[in-house]
N, C-alpha and C positions, 0 to 999 in steps of 0.2 A: 512545356506546355501548361497552361494554367490549370489548377485544380480547384478553381472556385465553384461554389455550389450554384446550379443553374435552375433547379426545380422551382417552379413558380410559387408553390405553397411554402417551401422552406424560405425563399426569398422574402416573402411577405411576413412570415413569422420572425425572421431575423431583423427585418426592417422595423417592425413594431417594437422588438425587444431592444434595439439599438436606440431608437428615439425615446423610449421610456426609461433607458438605463436600468432595466430590470435586472436585479442582482441574481434571480433564479437562473438566468442564462449564462452567468459568468463562467467561463471555462468550457462551455458547450460549443462556442464558435468564436472567431476572431474577425475583426473588422480591418480590412486593409484599405488605406486611403491612397488613391492613385495619384493624386496631385502632390503628395509629400513623400511618398515612398515608405510610409510608416504603417505598421499594423498595431492594433490596440485591442484591449478587452472591451466588451459591450458597455461596461460601466465607467469607461474612461471619462474624467471630468472635463476634458478639452472640448472646445467648441465643436458642435456636431457638423460633420462635412455634408455636402450635398450628396443625395442618393446616387446621382450618376457618377460620382467620384469614388464610390465604394465597391469593393468585392468582399465576399464573405468566404471564410475558410473554416472547415472543422478543426484543423490542426495548426499550431504554431509553426511547426516544421514545414508545412506545405506553403504558408505564407512567406517563410524565409527562403524556400526553394524558388519562388517567383520573384525574388528580389527585394522583398520588403524587409525592413529593419524593425526591431521591436521599439515601442514607445518607451521613453525614459520616464514618463510620468506615471502611467498606469501598470507598467511592468508586466507584460503578458506572461513572462516566465513564472510569476507568482499567482496566476490564476489557479483556482481549484481545478483538479483534473476531472475529467468525465470521459465516458466511453467515446471513442473517436467516431465510431459509426455503428450502425445497427446491422446484424446479420452477417458481419464479416466472418470470413473462414477462420477456423480455429488456428490453423497454421500461420496465418498472417498475424493474428493476435500474439501468438508465441513469438514469433519472428521479431515484432516490434518491441516486445519486452526485452528479449535477448539483445537486440541491437541498441537498445537504450542503456544497457548496463555500463557501468564504469568500474573498473577499467575496461575499455572496448576489447572484445574478442575478435578474431579474424572472421571475416564473412564466410570463409570455407568451412571453419569449425562450427559456426552457427548452422550452416546449411546441413552439415553432417549430423549435428544433434537433432535436427528436425526431420531427418531421414529424406531429404530432398537434395537435388543438385544445386550448385551455386547459380547456375543459369536460371533454374526455375525460380529460386528465391529472388533473383533480380526482377524476373517477370512479375512475380506476385506483388512485390513492393511497388514497382512502377505502376501496376495496374490499380492498387488500392490506395496508394498515398501520393503517387507522382514523383517519388524520390527513389534513388538507388539506394541500396543498403548503406554504403559508406557515407552517402549524403545524410541519411537519417541519424547514423551514429554522430557525425560531425554537428548536426544541428542540436542534438540533445546535449552534447558536450558543451557547445557554446552557450546555451541557455542555462546550464548549471553553472558555468564560469561566470556568466553575468550576475546570477544571484549572489555568488561568493564575493565578487568585486563590490557589489552595491550594498551588501548586508553584513559582510565580515571584515575583519581587519587583517586577514591572511595577506602576506605579500605576494606579488603576482607570480613568483616562482612556485609558491605553494598552491595557489589557485590553479596554475597550470597543471601541477601534479594531481591535485584532487579531481580536476575534470578530465584527466586521462591524456593530456597533450604531451606530457613528458618534459617539456621545456617552455619557458616564457616565450621564446622566439616563435615556436610553433603556434602558441596561442595567439600572439600578436598578429601572426601572418593570417590565421584563420579568421580572425575578427576583422581585419583590415580587407580581406578578399570578400567576406560575406556582408559586413555591415558598413564598410568604410569608416570604422571606429577603432580606437585603441583602447587597451585596458584602462589607461590613465583617464580617459575621457568618461568611462563608467564608474570609476572609483569614487565612492562617497565617503569613505572613512580612511583614516591614516593607517598604514600598515604597521604591524607589530611582528616581532619574530619570537618564536618559542622553539628552542632546540630539542626538547624532549617530546612531550606529548603535544599535539596540536589541538587548539580549540576553534570550533566553528559555530557561530550562532546565526540562525536564519529563520525566517518566518515561513510557516506552512499554513496556507489559508483553506477554509472550508466554506461550504455553502450553508447558510442559515435556513432553518433552525438546527442547532446542534445541542443535544441534550447531555451536556458534560456531567451533570450530577448523576445520570444513569450510568454513563460509561465509567466514571470515577468509582462509584459505589460498587459496580459490578466487578471491576478489577481489583478494588480494594479487598473484598471478601476473599478473593482467590490469589492475592499477592504472595510471593514467596519471600519470607524475611531475608534480608541480606542481599537478595537478587533485584527486587523492584520495590518501590515505595510510592504510595499515593499520599498527596496532601489535599487540602481544599481546592487548590488551583493548579496542581502540577503532578505529572507522573515522571518517575525516573527509574533508570534501569542500568544495570551492568551487563555487558555482553562480551562474548568471546566466540568468535565464529569466522567464517570466510570474509566477513566485513572488517576483521581486525579485532583488537581488544580495547574496549572503551567504556565510557559512561555517558549516558545522555539525560537531560532534563528537558521536559516539555511543559512549558508554563502556559496555561490557558489565558488568552486575551480576548474575552467576549466582545469587547468594544471594537476590536479590529477583525472579528470573525476569523481568528488565527490562533496558532500556538508558536510562541517563541521557543525554538528548539536549540539547545546548546549541546554540542557533541565534543567530548574530549577524547581523542583517540590516537593510537599509534600507527594508523594506516589511512592517510588522507584519501586514497583512491576508493576506500570503502564508504566514504561519508554519504555519497549519493544513495547507495544501496541501504544504508542505515536510515536515512531520511524517508526513502520509500517504504521501508518496512514499517517504520513508526506510523506513517500515514495509514498503512493497512491495519495496524493494531488498534488505532484510534478511529478507524473508518472515517477518514477525513474526505474521501473522494466520492462519497454517496450523494445522490440528489434526493433530499428528504421529501420532496413532493411526489416523486415517483413511488417511494416507499408507502406514503400516506395513501396514495390512490390504489396501490396493490392491496393493502390491508383492508381498505374499504370494499374492494371488489370481492375479497374473500369472505366478507360478512362481519368484520370487526367495526362496531359502531364508532363514529368519530369521538364520542365522549369517552370511550375506552381507550382510545389510541394514545400512545406516549409520543407527544410531539418531539420531532428531532431524533427519533429512534436510531440508534446506530448499533453495529454488530462488533462488540470488543473482541479483538483477536488475541492470539498468543504469539510470542516472538517468533517461534518457529514451528514447523509441522511436527518435528520430532518432539519438542516440549509438549505440544498439544497431545501428542500420542501418549506420552509418559503420563500426563495428567489424567487422561481417559482411562488408561490401564490401572493406574493407582487409585482411581475413583470408582472402580467397579464395585457396586453393591455396598458402598460406604457413604457417609455423610460428607458434605464439603469440608467441614472441620477435620475429619479424619483424613480425608484425601490430601489436604494441604499439608497435614502433619507429615505424611508419607513423602510428598513431593519436596517439602523443605529438607527432610533428612537426606533425600537423595542429593539435593544440591550441596548441602554442607559437607557430605562424605565424598563426593565425586566432582564437585564443581571446581572451577578455576578461581583461585583467590586473587584478588587484586587490592590495591591500595584503598579503594573506595567501597568494596564489597565483594560479593561472590558472583560469578557468572554460572549460568546453568551448565550441567555437564554436557560434554560432546557425546555423540552416539558411540564413539569408540571406547570412551571411558565406561559407559554403562555396559556395553557388550563384553568388556573385558572383566567386569566385577562379578563376584559371586552373590552380591546384594545380601549378605548375611545380616546386615544392620537393619533390614527391613522386616518388620514383624507382620508377616501375611503368609498365606498359603504358598507353597513352592511352585504351584502351577502358575500363579500370577507372576512370580519372579521370572519364570521361564518365558512367560508371554512377553515381559518387559525386555528381556535379553534378546529375544527373537525379534522384537520390534527395532531394537537399537542395531542389531546385525543388519537388518533390512536397510536401514538408512545408511549404514556404513558401506554396504555392497552397492547401493543404488545412488550414491551421492551425486554422481554426474549424469544420471539419466533424465531425459526430458519428461518422462511419465511422472517421476517423483517430484521434480521441480515444479510442475504445474498441477499436481494433484489430479491427474487424468483418470479415466475409467480403468486403464491398465493398472495404475498404482492401486486403485481401490480393489481390484480383483486380486492383486498380489498380496495386499494387507489382509484381506479376508481369508486367505490361504493360510496365514500364520496360526498356529495353534493358541487359542486363548484370546484371539482378536475377532470380535464379532461385529454385527452391523451397527450397534450402538456406538462402539468405540470408533469405528471408521467414520461414522457420521459426525461424531463430535470432532474428530481430527480434521475432517474436511471443513466443518463449519468454522471452527476457531483457528486451525493451524493454516489453512489456505484461504480463509475468509471467503468461502464460496457462497454467493448470494442466493442460490436456489436450492438450499439443503434443508428439507423439512423433516424434522425428526418425529415422524408420525408414531414410531414405536416407543417413544419416550413416556414413561409413566405419567409425568405431569402433563404433558402435551395431550395424552389420551384422555386424562381426567378433564382437562379444560375443554377438549373437543366435545365431550359428552354432555356438557352443560350448555353448548352453543350450537347454533345452526350455521356451521362454517363450511366453505368449500375451498380447501387449501390450494387446489389446482388453479384457482382464479387468481392466486397471488403470484404465480410464476410471471417472470424469473426472479422473484424476490421472497421465495418462501422461507429463507433463513430468518428473515426479519419477522415473519409470522411466528416462527418458533420462538424468537426472543420476546415477542409481544406476548405470547401466551405464558411463558415463564414469568414475565413481569406481572401479568394479571393474577397468577397464582400466589404471588407474594402477599397480596392484600389479606386473604386468610392465610395465616403463617403456615408455609409448607416447607418441609426439610427435603431438599433434593440433593442429587449427586452430580450436579453440573459444575465440574471443576474446570 
């Protein structure tokens, strides 16, 4: 059954956006052309089809499910991501995230993690996306394989591995059955082989405006030497986690509204997760126009707003929690000194740098090398043990209210620490740090109504921090 959008107001909105090729709508919907069997981004430079030959879809996977294949010119798989729908149930959101993971997990395991039956999971996905869980998984695997084929030089066997198909034969069969195409027809660059570490280079696009200078400077002040590096136009990082061990470099390409990301890794199936996590850290999937409207609604004057404001994240929720605990009641400089010492003493050393310590490494250490009150060391160890014990829980993975309650129950972990962890570790968009000293001071000088910025109050927090920089203010926002 078609899952095209039929509401008259949406149809008119998308029609106008398609005809104008308005970049602000890139990634928010897709255009399927019934006469060619191809679906495109609304900014596709191809000749505009007649309106009677067009269907509109919120999601690329829905267009694929109805038999349309992606345009080879505008590459729908490269469109900036955006929320697929408004007001969707939290369970569906989590389900689609878990089902899009690579390597794919069994549908039964995902249903179990969500606390629902496999049958109910099928019902939810069919109702909200028009796809079955297995179809949703396959479509996301195919779109990622298409990106790798067109943007990297990995041989087909390694592309199949990275996309979770297991073999080139399975990838070829899935492409042929879904798109009537073969990997060789999509290949744009000659394949090369690397028998040790594999290197993948790919573009991740964003929606303009994007304030790279703000993101770069924010991350640079808080960078951990040896773990991450900022330059004028790039961010790099060493990582060691469930995504494998590797190193990434994200080079900003403002003329293309994208980052060229190069990942060198020992685990190809973790590349998709690495790219998704980097997109979260750099906040590449946000619609800046929604943020600007939310700030204005809260009372921030347009002249004071930072154009293209983004929420710079931390690589993991655990690292964000460590930064928050080690940053309690000290300056940024002192906090980063503690965090750097933690990484140097307990991190995983690689050929290109040091990866941030695992929760297990911190939980097992006495932390004698940290010069701080014992109570803070115990809070850090308790936090690490919580992440060790809850590594596979749904609440922890998604930063739910249950996780927040559990964190607050740990001795030495207060509301500010949890707020900061949720704000930067999970990149929650609606986390207003009203109890933060700088935020309170800025609120006292302005007639603002934070509730009017919902569900984007995290950006209001960032905006107030940024406004406080003009008169030099020392903060502990690590």
